[in-house]
C-alpha positions, 0 to 999 in steps of 0.5 A: 742057058738053063743053068744061067737062068737058074742062077738068075732065079736064085740071085734075084731074090736078094734084089726084089722089085718094089711092088708098087713101083713102075719103072720106064727106061727113057733117053736118060735111062732109069732115074729115081731115089737111089733106095728104090733102084737095087732091083733095077741095077740087078736087072740092067746087069742082066740086060747089059750081058744080053746086049753084049751077047747080041753084039757078038761080045762087044763091050756094053757100057753101064753108067750109074749117075743122076747127073745134076739131080739131088744127091739122094737120087741116082740112075743108070743107062746102058751104052752101046759099043761105039758110045751111042745110046742104047738102041731104041728097040732095046729100051722096051726090054729094059722096061720089061725086065725092070717091071717083071715080078720075081716069077716073071723074070726068067720068062722075060729073059728067055723072051729077049733071047728068042725075040732078038735071036742073040747067040747065048753062047757068045761071051759078054763084056760090060764096062761100069762107070759111076759118079761119086754119089754115096749110093754108087757102091751099093748099086754097083754091087747089085749090077755086078750080081746081075752081070755074074748071074749070066756069067758076063765079065766086067771092068769097073772103072770106079768113081769119076767126078762129073 
C-alpha cells in the first residue's frame, strides 16, 4: 500500500485542487464548470478503486455527465455494482477526498482504508461512461490517472449520446 500511496502523492501534483473551491458530493455526484473538475476526477478515480476493493473487486461505475446542464458544465458520480447510487456512507469520503489539500490526500486515503476495513490487496475494477461534452476526454484522462495511481483496472466505454 505504501508504494501505491507514494504514486498517488506524485501523480496528484498534476491534478491540483483549486484553492478556493469547496466540493460536495450529493445525489447527482459532483457538478460544476468542467474547467474546475480536474482534481475531482483524479480523486474520484482513487475513490472508485477503493470502493471496488471494499466490494471484493466488483466493478464500480463512474459516469461523467452533467445531464441537462449547459455544455460548459460537467459532473461525475460513482455507481455501485448493481447499478445503484454510491452507498450514502461513502459520500462523505468522496467529499473529503475532493476537498483535501495536497498534503492531506494520502492521509485521507489511509483514513478511508482504516475506517472501512477494506482489504487493500483486493483487485479493483472500474467501468467508465461519459456523454459527448467536449470536456469529457480531458476529464476521463484525469479519472484514469487516479485509477492507475492505485493500480486499479478500468474499461472506458467511451462517449454515449444522452
